[in-house]
LOFIRO-768376 format. One record per residue (C-alpha): x, y, z. Coordinates in steps of 0.5 Angstrom, whole numbers, plus 500, padded with zeros to 3 digits. Layout:
BEGIN
XYZ...
***
This chain:
BEGIN
500500500503507498499513499501521498499526503500533504503535511502543510496543506495551508500553503497550497494557495500561496505556493500556487500563487507563487508558481503562477506569478513566477511562470508569468514573469518568466514567460514575459522575460523570454518573449523577445528571445523565443522568436529569435532562438526557439531553442530557449524554450527548453531553458524556459521549461527547465526553469519552470520545472525547477520552480515547480519542485521547489513550490511542491516542497513548500506543501511538505508532501509525505509518503505513507509506507508500511514497514515490518515492525522490527523483531515483532514478526517471525520469518522461517527458513525451511530447507529440504534435507532429502538426498534428492537435493544433492543430485547434480553433475558434480560429486555429492560432496561438492554439491553439499558444500555448495548447498551449505555455503548458500545457507550460511547463517553469516551470509548477507541476506540472512544478516539483513533478514535477522534485523527485521524478523526473528529468524526460525530455521528448519530442516525437513525430510520425513519430519520437521526439525528445528535447527540453530544453523545449517552448517551440519545439514547432511541431505541424507533423508529418504523422503521429501514430505513437503506438503505435510511439513507446510501444514505442520509449520502452519500449526506451529505458528498458529498464534505467532505472527509469521511474515513468510517462509523461504523454501529451499527445495527441488519441489519433488515431494513424496506426499500428496497435495491437496487444494484445501491444505494450500489455500488455508496457509496464512503466510506467503511461501517463497521457494528458492529454485536451486541451480538447474541441472544441465546434460543430466544422464540417469536410468531408473526403474519406474512402475513395478507390477508383481502378479502371483498366479496359480499356473505352474509354467510361470506362477510370478509375472513381473512387469517393469518400466524403464525411464531415462534422461539423456540415454536415448539409443543406449543398451540397458541390462535388467536383472532379477535376483533372489534374496541370496543374490543369485541372478534368476534372469537377465534381459537387455533393452535398447532405450528409446526417446526420453518421452517413451516408456520402455517396458520389460517383463519376467516370468519365473517360478519361486523355488520356495513357499511363503514370502520371498524377497526379490530384487530387480535392477537395471544398469547401462551395458557399458557400465555393468562391469565397472559398477561391479568393481565400484568404479566411477559411473556415468549416471548422476545417481544409482539409488533409483536403479533397483527396487525390491519386491515380495512374492507370497506363494503361501505357506502350507500344508493345505489340507484336502479331504477327498470323499468318494462313494466307490473306488475310481480312476479319477481319485488315482490321477488326482492323488498323483497330481496333488502328491507332486506339490509340496504344499498340498496334502490330500486325505482320502475316505473312499467307501468300499461297501454300503450299509446292509440289513443286520439280521441272520436267521441261520446262526445266532452266533454269527459275527456282528461285523461286516464280512469284509473283515473276516479273517483279519484277526489283527484288527481290533473288534471296536475298529470293525464296521458293523453290518448296518455301517458303511465300510471306508478305506483311508489313505494319506492319513499321516501321523500329524493328521491323526490327532487333528482328525480323530473322527476320520480315523475312527468312523466316516465323514466328520460330524463336528465343525472342529474336525471338518474345519481343519481342511481347506477343501472338500472334494466329493465324488461318486456320492449320492445325496443320501450319503450325508444326513441333514447335520452333515450337510448343514455342517458342509454349508458352514464349512463354505460360508463361515469357515471359507472353505472350498467345496468341489463335486466331481462328475462321478457315477452317483453325483448329481442324482436324486429327486430331492438333491436340489432341495438339500443344503448340498444342492444349495451349495453347488453352482448349478441347478440339478436335473429333477428326475432320478436317474435319467440323463446320466449318460448323454443320449445313446451309449458311446456318444462323445463330447469335445472339451472347450473353454469359455471366454472366462476360462481363457482369461483365467491363467489356471485353466491354461496349460500352454504359454501362448493362445495358439499352443493352447488351441492346439492342445484343446483340439488334441484332447481326447473326447469324453463319454460321460457327462452330468446333466443339469438344468441350468447354472445359477445367477452369479456363477461363472462357467469356465469350460464347456463340452459339446457333442462331436457328431451333433450340432448343439449348444455347448453345455457347461462342464466346469462352473464355480461360484462364490458362496459366503466366505468360500467357493463351490465348484462343479466338474460335470465331466465324469471321465476326465481320467481319459485325458491322462490315459489318451494324452497325445503329449505325455511330456507336456503339462496335462491332467496332472498339471490341471488338477494341481493349478485348479486346486491351488486356485480354489484354495488360494483365498481360503482363510487360515486360523492365523493370518497377518497383514501390514497396514499403514496407520492413518495417524502415524507417519510413513516410516510407521507400519502396523502389523495386524494379526487375526486369530480364529478358534477351531470353529473359526470364530474370533479368539481373544485368548491367544498370545502372539509372538512376532519375529521381526527381520529387518534390513541390516539389523538383528531380528527382534522378538516382539508381542502383539497386543490385542485390539480394543476394537475388533475381536480376534485381532492383534496389533503391533506398530513397527518403525520402518525407517531403513530402506529394505524388506521387513518380514514378520514371522507370526506364531499364535499360541493358545492359553496353555502354550500350545501352538495354534498356527503360524503366518508370514507377512512382509513389506518393502520400504522403498522411500527412494522410489518417490524421492528419485522419481524425478531428478530435476527440480519440479519448477511447476510445483514450486510456482503453484505453491508460491501462487497459491500462498501469495509468494514468489519463486526466487533464485539463489542470486535474488535473495539479497535484493529480495530481503531489502524489500520484502512484500508487506501485504501479508506481514502480520505486524507492521508500522506505518511511517511518513517519509517527507518528499523533501528528505529524498535526494532526487528531489533537490537533485532534480530541482538543481539540475533544472535551475542549472540547465536553464542557466547553462542555456542562457550563458550558451546563447550569450545572455546574462
***
């Protein structure tokens, strides 16, 4: 604000009279000279101007100005101390010394600023830290939380007059900005742009996508993008390393123009189960050997040349219960396939005899046990089934399972939730609906809906039959509507009719349904598959179900009918395999050395159980009320009936980068039943892995779980290596500040804008006290005298 006022307004009329009178006299004196010498008009005007300035001074004009009241306002100097501030073509040590020299507290601009303001110095990276000076600033932070720092600074000076903030930053923020947070800032921000970097060369990994799949040929897919500056046409190497440093795969790629994004993909199979860490890195081919030997590099930084990621392949064993109404070939090939997967375990319960009426009129001393046990004297009498009981054989019951499944060991299908819920999946084959009583069918429903398990019904001879099948809980669980008649429709048409297997659109999109790497190879595989002779007839698929595969008649033109269908049911999944002789695929496989039925069964089973919850699960979360360097481990514990368990003790073994493992205890959550939480500081970049063990009240182990995350603050910190001028200009514009350069600081502190200075003094400065006024008046008077003397006048 600048306004002019008159200190002696009563002199306005006398001064005006003197000025007009003198002008008339001056013109009258020049009346004879001007016609003869027109150049004297300049002398006349100079004389009038000089007299005008002197007459104006008689009015004592004063300028009203605003100036910050000395030491009444604070002024903050905010310096970004993250590592990106050292990115330059020079060495990091040289850049650090240059930055420290620019921020010296004895520099002229800081001394001048301290005369009028109370200086407050801060540095920031992850958090805002007050400092006495910047002599020891190291620029070693991993983040530039610019916008949250400005908000924090605003809260600190809520009740203190703050005239402005000088911000030394490259503008590359690692946190997100909001329009509301910038508009609410009450003080102006003056960003100071560092010296620009020219001819920069940098290669970095941009986005990274990791996808886990259930198919065996390549269960992990890695898609990465390469970004670069000044390296067009150069060849880069991209490598994948495991946690021990062994190179799994390497690819080379020629870099395009700067605006292009170069993509590279990897597909590999992890050697271990559970959570594994991997590292992807890129380097110029010309510098690969030099960097390995620690020599000088061509890029400005190598921090953004690598990233770490985790692959969670799950930790078994995943337990599967196979229940069949008769011995069959499907069980044979399914068991072989699952035995080849180290993480899958299958227990088989196969019925070999139905119930029989228990009576005998010929001999009252006849044995009550089933005749199948006759001659086996080594079997205890209490373990022999009676006439009126079904007879089963049990396969795959290892000793570690016996204690967990006592009902399976002694009798038929489980009758309690604790026993049934110990499995992740139930596979039913060749079973009529009368095999289960009402209690067992309701238990199966709870197994899927509440426990989150998987129920699969294969297309055996007795499957999907019975007048009342659809009206039972078992019929409700399946993703298809069962045909209402009793026995018709078991075989398709006439005996000997063949059916061709094919994939639906949804089946083509699911990787676990494909066994070849390319679509063309998969089409050839489907054409070479044997034809099937048995299919189960259904009325329709249920709404919300997904049909993955179909079969269609070989010799007839008919619409394809479903063969593999699945659906979500509660927390779990159910699936129907409506082809009754998939074993033909194994017997008539035209490519015995290529993935076939065994691979299909493993992939299909793995996909089904991929989302099945376990009794103990763990995950990492980012707390809303904590900083980015803090993560929270959330552990969920369920009891044997898969209800929340609040009586467990959670022991966590935390593995950190470049540090000794820690043994910690997670505390119960006050808000969620069965949930336990643990906060962990993750300030060092690298992989953090938590091994969780849940123990019951008596000290016995419930289950274990793994969870990991990667802390990579350098990813966003070095996402761009040149100053972000756009962010800094927007920050200055939104807050009423101005973008400055380092060489403009001296001029800026001399005349700091006072529009947003909270405490100011209003001063009046007389015009007469300004040197240019008397100087201009004297120049005008002496100029008129010089013109007259030059023309020979007195």
